[in-house]
Structure formats: C-alpha cells, structure tokens
KEDOMAR-260147 format. One line per 10 residues: number of its first residue (from 1); for each residue y, x, z negated of N, C-alpha, C. Coordinates in pm, 1 decimal, decimal comma. Atoms other than C-alpha are relative to their C-alpha. Last residue first. Layout:
<sites>
NUM = Y/X/Z/Y/X/Z/Y/X/Z ~ ...
</sites>
This chain:
<sites>
111 = -103,8/-129,3/-25,1/10097,9/11928,0/17124,2/-35,3/25,3/118,9 ~ -88,4/53,1/-89,1/9878,6/11602,6/17084,5/104,7/95,8/41,0 ~ 53,1/62,5/-136,5/9557,9/11768,7/16974,1/111,7/-42,0/94,3 ~ 19,4/-152,3/-98,5/9769,9/11990,5/16720,5/-78,7/-57,6/119,4 ~ -129,0/-56,7/-34,9/9899,5/11660,6/16549,0/-16,2/107,3/96,7 ~ -76,5/82,5/-81,6/9564,3/11496,9/16542,0/119,0/30,6/65,8 ~ 57,5/-15,3/-138,1/9412,5/11803,0/16386,4/65,9/-113,3/111,8 ~ -9,6/-119,4/-80,8/9653,6/11802,7/16130,1/-52,1/19,0/122,5 ~ -119,1/11,5/-47,3/9632,8/11430,2/16025,9/57,1/141,6/86,4 ~ 5,9/98,6/-109,1/9259,3/11449,4/16034,9/169,1/3,5/50,8
101 = 46,2/-60,8/-124,3/9273,5/11763,8/15797,3/-2,6/-81,2/141,6 ~ -61,3/-124,0/-52,9/9510,8/11608,3/15573,5/-50,6/75,5/111,7 ~ -129,3/57,3/-62,8/9342,3/11249,9/15560,7/63,9/127,4/45,4 ~ -3,5/80,7/-131,3/8990,6/11388,7/15535,8/137,3/-35,7/63,9 ~ 70,9/-70,3/-116,6/9035,4/11697,1/15295,4/10,9/-72,3/154,4 ~ -100,3/-113,4/-40,6/9307,3/11543,6/15065,7/-68,3/77,9/118,9 ~ -85,6/67,0/-65,1/9077,0/11204,5/15055,1/88,7/131,4/34,5 ~ 31,9/72,0/-127,8/8780,8/11370,3/14937,2/110,5/-28,1/104,9 ~ 55,7/-105,8/-52,1/8944,2/11594,3/14671,6/-59,2/-44,4/166,6 ~ -102,8/-103,2/-19,9/9156,5/11325,3/14528,2/-66,0/104,5/95,6
91 = -94,1/26,9/-111,3/8864,1/11076,5/14557,4/134,0/91,2/51,8 ~ 66,1/11,6/-133,0/8649,0/11271,8/14365,5/74,3/-45,3/114,9 ~ 33,2/-139,7/-53,4/8902,8/11340,5/14105,4/-86,8/6,1/120,6 ~ -140,6/-65,3/-58,0/8989,1/10991,4/14071,7/8,6/97,2/43,8 ~ -18,8/73,2/-118,4/8610,0/10874,7/14027,3/134,4/34,6/73,5 ~ 89,2/-73,5/-106,7/8547,0/11135,8/13794,0/30,2/-62,9/107,6 ~ -10,1/-139,1/-48,9/8835,8/11049,2/13590,9/-63,9/63,7/83,3 ~ -83,0/-17,8/-119,3/8816,6/10657,2/13578,3/33,3/166,6/40,6 ~ 54,7/-120,0/-82,3/8521,3/10676,0/13349,4/83,9/21,5/126,7 ~ 75,4/-68,8/66,0/8660,1/10339,3/13165,3/-77,1/85,0/111,7
81 = -8,4/-129,5/-73,3/8925,8/10178,0/13385,3/-93,7/107,3/-63,5 ~ 31,6/13,4/-159,4/8815,7/9826,6/13305,9/41,5/128,8/56,0 ~ 157,2/5,4/-24,5/8772,6/9909,7/12943,2/-23,1/-6,9/128,0 ~ 46,3/-144,8/-39,1/9160,4/9977,7/12919,8/-127,9/22,3/14,7 ~ -24,8/-31,3/-134,3/9208,0/9589,8/12939,2/-23,5/152,0/33,7 ~ -150,8/-24,5/-25,2/9049,3/9532,5/12586,1/26,5/50,4/160,8 ~ -7,2/-163,5/35,1/8692,3/9527,4/12494,3/127,2/38,3/8,8 ~ 62,1/-35,6/112,2/8642,9/9144,2/12436,7/-2,5/147,5/-35,9 ~ -26,0/89,7/111,8/8930,2/8993,5/12637,6/-86,8/71,5/-128,4 ~ -148,1/-10,3/30,8/8953,3/9244,5/12929,9/-4,3/-68,6/-169,3
71 = -40,4/-141,3/26,7/8587,4/9277,2/12945,8/113,7/-7,2/-59,7 ~ 73,3/-53,3/114,5/8530,1/8898,7/12951,9/21,0/150,7/-77,5 ~ -94,2/74,3/109,2/8834,5/8834,3/13203,0/-106,6/37,3/-148,1 ~ -109,4/-57,2/-5,1/8683,8/9087,9/13451,5/79,7/-31,2/-149,8 ~ -1,7/-118,8/57,7/8336,4/8991,6/13408,2/114,7/36,2/-34,0 ~ 36,5/-3,4/106,3/8419,9/8621,2/13481,5/-15,2/134,2/-75,7 ~ -71,6/33,2/82,9/8607,0/8713,5/13779,7/-25,1/-16,1/-166,3 ~ -96,7/-131,6/15,7/8325,5/8928,0/13899,2/131,8/-53,6/-74,1 ~ -62,8/-56,0/-121,3/8093,7/8626,7/13865,5/104,7/129,0/-47,6 ~ 46,0/104,7/-92,8/7846,6/8439,6/13613,4/61,9/50,1/132,6
61 = -127,3/-0,7/-83,5/7814,9/8732,9/13375,2/-35,5/-74,4/103,2 ~ -41,8/109,0/-42,9/7531,6/8680,0/13155,9/106,3/-34,0/84,5 ~ -130,2/34,7/52,1/7540,5/8949,7/12891,4/20,6/-130,8/70,1 ~ -110,1/-4,5/-120,0/7186,7/9009,3/12953,0/127,7/-65,6/-78,2 ~ -104,7/-92,4/18,6/6979,6/9097,4/12632,3/100,9/4,0/118,6 ~ -54,6/11,3/137,7/6749,7/8802,7/12633,1/102,4/87,6/-47,9 ~ -100,0/112,3/0,2/6695,6/8831,0/12994,6/42,4/-46,3/-135,6 ~ 90,4/127,4/38,9/6555,2/9181,8/12973,3/63,6/-131,3/-12,1 ~ 41,4/30,1/137,9/6812,7/9418,8/13100,6/-77,4/-112,1/-5,2 ~ 81,3/-85,5/24,2/6819,0/9522,3/13488,0/-34,4/-34,4/-157,0
51 = 144,9/42,8/-48,8/7023,6/9250,9/13586,1/-114,9/81,2/-32,5 ~ 26,9/113,9/86,9/7318,2/9350,2/13334,6/-134,8/-62,1/64,8 ~ 79,4/-37,4/111,2/7303,1/9711,9/13489,8/-36,2/-125,4/-80,7 ~ 126,0/-79,4/-36,9/7411,9/9589,1/13832,6/-85,2/42,3/-132,3 ~ 80,8/107,0/-44,5/7681,0/9344,4/13696,4/-157,9/70,5/43,7 ~ 25,9/98,3/74,9/7812,9/9634,4/13507,8/-87,5/-136,9/27,1 ~ 92,0/-81,3/114,9/7804,5/9896,2/13741,4/-28,2/-98,3/-98,0 ~ 132,4/-44,4/-53,9/7953,1/9675,7/14028,0/-85,1/43,1/-93,5 ~ 44,6/129,2/-28,1/8232,7/9536,3/13772,8/-128,1/27,3/89,3 ~ 60,6/22,8/142,9/8316,6/9907,1/13654,6/-67,2/-133,4/23,9
41 = 136,1/-103,2/14,3/8351,6/9997,9/14046,7/-71,0/-39,0/-130,2 ~ 91,8/60,3/-75,8/8591,8/9707,7/14065,6/-135,8/48,7/4,8 ~ 53,2/90,4/49,2/8792,8/9825,9/13799,3/-132,0/-105,2/57,9 ~ 78,8/-48,6/106,2/8817,3/10169,9/13942,4/-65,9/-128,3/-67,1 ~ 127,2/28,6/-3,5/8986,0/10055,6/14245,9/-106,6/4,5/-107,1 ~ -22,1/155,2/-25,9/9349,7/10087,6/14175,3/-123,7/-53,7/2,7 ~ -52,7/68,2/137,7/9263,9/10419,8/14037,9/12,9/-144,2/-6,8 ~ 122,3/-1,8/97,6/9081,1/10518,9/14343,0/41,8/-47,2/-129,2 ~ 94,2/88,9/-50,3/9357,7/10417,6/14567,9/-115,8/-8,5/-71,8 ~ -77,4/128,7/10,4/9624,3/10643,7/14378,7/-109,3/-129,4/40,1
31 = 24,7/31,0/143,8/9384,8/10925,1/14376,1/66,8/-124,2/-32,9 ~ 140,8/15,4/60,5/9323,6/10923,8/14739,4/-24,1/-27,7/-142,1 ~ 64,0/115,1/-27,2/9671,0/10870,9/14807,6/-127,6/-25,9/-40,4 ~ -90,4/126,8/82,8/9825,6/11141,6/14604,1/-79,7/-143,8/55,4 ~ 50,3/10,4/125,5/9544,1/11393,3/14751,8/67,8/-88,3/-95,6 ~ 163,4/43,3/-6,3/9599,5/11299,5/15095,7/-30,3/6,2/-135,4 ~ -18,8/139,4/13,3/9986,2/11362,4/15009,0/-138,2/-63,1/23,3 ~ -73,8/47,7/141,6/9910,9/11703,4/14877,5/-2,3/-155,1/22,2 ~ 73,3/-9,4/63,1/9710,9/11787,3/15215,9/28,2/-44,9/-155,4 ~ 80,2/102,4/-37,7/9961,7/11669,3/15436,4/-113,7/-34,5/-115,2
21 = -43,8/128,7/56,8/10200,6/11878,6/15229,5/-105,7/-106,1/40,9 ~ 5,2/12,8/139,8/9993,0/12180,3/15271,1/23,5/-127,5/-47,2 ~ 127,4/72,9/20,6/9953,9/12111,5/15650,0/-10,2/0,9/-163,0 ~ 108,3/-95,3/17,8/10305,0/12157,7/15717,7/-118,7/-52,7/-46,9 ~ 13,6/-22,0/161,0/10486,9/11855,6/15833,2/-109,0/99,6/15,3 ~ 147,6/-11,1/55,8/10607,8/11864,8/16180,4/24,5/32,3/-136,5 ~ 54,4/-121,7/42,3/10957,5/11726,7/16285,2/-124,8/9,1/-49,8 ~ -10,9/-88,1/-77,5/11106,4/11460,0/16469,7/-53,9/141,4/-48,7 ~ -2,9/62,0/-140,3/11206,2/11227,1/16168,6/-21,6/127,6/139,3 ~ -107,5/23,1/-60,9/11133,8/11422,8/15863,6/-12,3/-33,6/131,5
11 = -2,0/-53,3/-113,3/10814,2/11347,4/15706,0/145,8/-4,3/80,5 ~ -52,1/-149,9/1,1/10834,7/11259,0/15348,0/4,3/60,9/88,5 ~ -82,6/-25,9/68,7/10833,2/10867,0/15367,0/51,0/161,3/-29,8 ~ -140,0/43,9/-60,7/10649,4/10831,2/15667,6/126,0/9,9/-79,6 ~ -52,1/-40,7/-127,4/10382,1/11018,6/15548,4/140,9/-13,3/46,9 ~ -31,7/-132,4/54,6/10352,9/10845,3/15210,0/58,9/76,4/105,0 ~ -141,3/1,7/56,1/10351,7/10531,6/15377,0/52,3/117,2/-59,2 ~ -111,8/3,0/-89,6/10075,6/10646,0/15590,4/124,0/-12,2/-26,5 ~ -41,7/-120,9/-62,2/9880,2/10772,2/15299,0/97,4/-1,9/117,9 ~ -53,0/-96,3/87,5/9892,2/10469,8/15111,3/41,2/119,0/57,3
1 = -130,6/57,6/12,1/9809,7/10252,3/15407,5/69,3/92,8/-93,9
</sites>
C-alpha cells in the first residue's frame, strides 16, 4: 500500500516513471513499513526468548499488549524500536529490488 501510494503521488499521469525512481520509491516504502513493524519483531523475539529462560527467570509476559505496555513503561518507548537499523536496512534493499524490478517488468510486459 505504501509503494502504490508513493507511485501514484510521484508518477505523472500517462507517463512512464524511470526505473531509478521506482527503485527509490521501493526503498522508501520498504524502510517505512519496516520501521512501523519493528515493535512487533521486538515482541516476537522477547516472547520467544522469555520461553527459553528457566521458569524463575522469566518475565512472564501474558500477551503482546502486556509486553508492549511493560517494555514501554519499564524501559521507555524507544526500547520497542531497539535494533531497528538492520531491520530497516534489509527491508530497504529487499523492497527496492522487489518492488522496483516488479514495477519495471510489469510496465515492459504491458508495452
């Protein structure tokens, strides 16, 4: 949805967009989506890690909302975005390639 919205906003009606712009928009879309999704990955990692600890060392998260609230309260809101850099960078490269190349290929097939 982010990529489509960006494509609509930056593409002139009836004109073809150069590949480098599609690649750039894919980078922006992927990075934005990854940044939004980082807290969910933090939850996944923490819930998984908590289960591997001995019972007396577990934090005892009861649910994802419980984890989100406790981390924000105990460690600060920024802790939910811990480790965001590699996640966002990976998503930028991956989506630039996937979305940019797909858009370009789709356009050329329809020519």
